[in-house]
C-alpha positions in Angstrom: 0.0 0.0 0.0 1.2 3.5 -0.7 2.3 5.9 2.1 2.4 9.6 1.5 4.5 12.1 3.5 2.4 14.7 5.4 3.3 17.7 7.3 1.2 18.3 10.5 1.5 21.8 12.0 -0.1 23.2 15.1 -2.1 26.4 14.2 -3.9 27.8 17.2 -6.4 25.2 18.4 -6.0 22.9 15.4 -3.4 20.7 13.7 -3.3 21.4 9.9 -2.3 18.7 7.5 -0.7 19.1 4.1 0.6 16.7 1.5 3.3 18.0 -0.8 2.6 15.2 -3.3 -0.9 16.7 -3.6 -1.6 20.4 -3.7 1.9 21.4 -2.7 2.0 23.0 0.8 -1.7 24.0 1.1 -3.5 22.4 4.1 -6.1 19.9 3.0 -7.5 18.8 6.3 -7.2 19.4 10.1 -7.9 17.9 13.5 -8.4 19.2 17.0 -5.6 16.9 18.3 -2.5 15.5 16.7 -4.1 12.0 16.6 -7.3 13.3 15.1 -5.2 15.1 12.4 -3.5 11.8 11.6 -6.9 10.1 11.2 -8.2 12.9 9.1 -5.2 12.7 6.9 -5.8 9.0 6.1 -9.5 9.8 5.6 -8.6 12.6 3.1 -6.5 10.2 1.0 -9.5 7.9 0.3 -11.6 10.3 -1.9 -8.4 11.4 -3.6 -7.8 7.8 -4.7 -11.5 7.3 -5.6 -11.5 10.4 -7.9 -8.2 9.4 -9.5 -9.6 5.9 -10.3 -12.9 7.2 -11.6 -11.0 9.5 -13.9 -8.6 6.6 -14.8 -5.7 8.7 -13.6 -2.7 7.3 -11.7 -1.9 8.5 -8.2 1.5 10.2 -7.9 4.3 8.0 -6.5 5.0 9.0 -2.9 8.1 11.0 -2.3 10.5 10.5 0.5 9.4 11.9 3.8 11.4 14.8 5.1 12.4 15.3 8.8 9.2 17.2 9.7 6.8 14.8 7.9 5.1 11.6 8.8 4.0 8.9 6.5 0.2 8.4 6.1 -0.8 5.1 4.6 -3.5 5.0 1.9 -6.5 3.2 3.4 -6.9 -0.3 2.1 -10.5 0.4 1.3 -9.2 2.7 -1.5 -9.0 -0.3 -3.7 -12.6 -1.2 -3.3 -14.5 2.2 -3.0 -14.7 3.0 -6.8 -16.4 -0.4 -7.4 -18.9 0.4 -4.7 -19.7 3.8 -6.0 -20.3 2.5 -9.6 -22.7 -0.3 -8.5 
């Protein structure tokens, strides 16, 4: 399964998540705690994979994580969701 590097930064009361392999440095999701931000990051990857598969596009290959990044694994259900949507 693919694992993408994500940057999680504290911003006031929230933890902002960005993936440089998608949308450069723009935050794409957030959580109230660090753990919630990690969960939201994985949840965010699922529709990205679904949309790519529906458009018959390939996902970018994950880049190497930098020091300030954590790896977020693409949820396993990403392989099955497009089939469920079409049925």
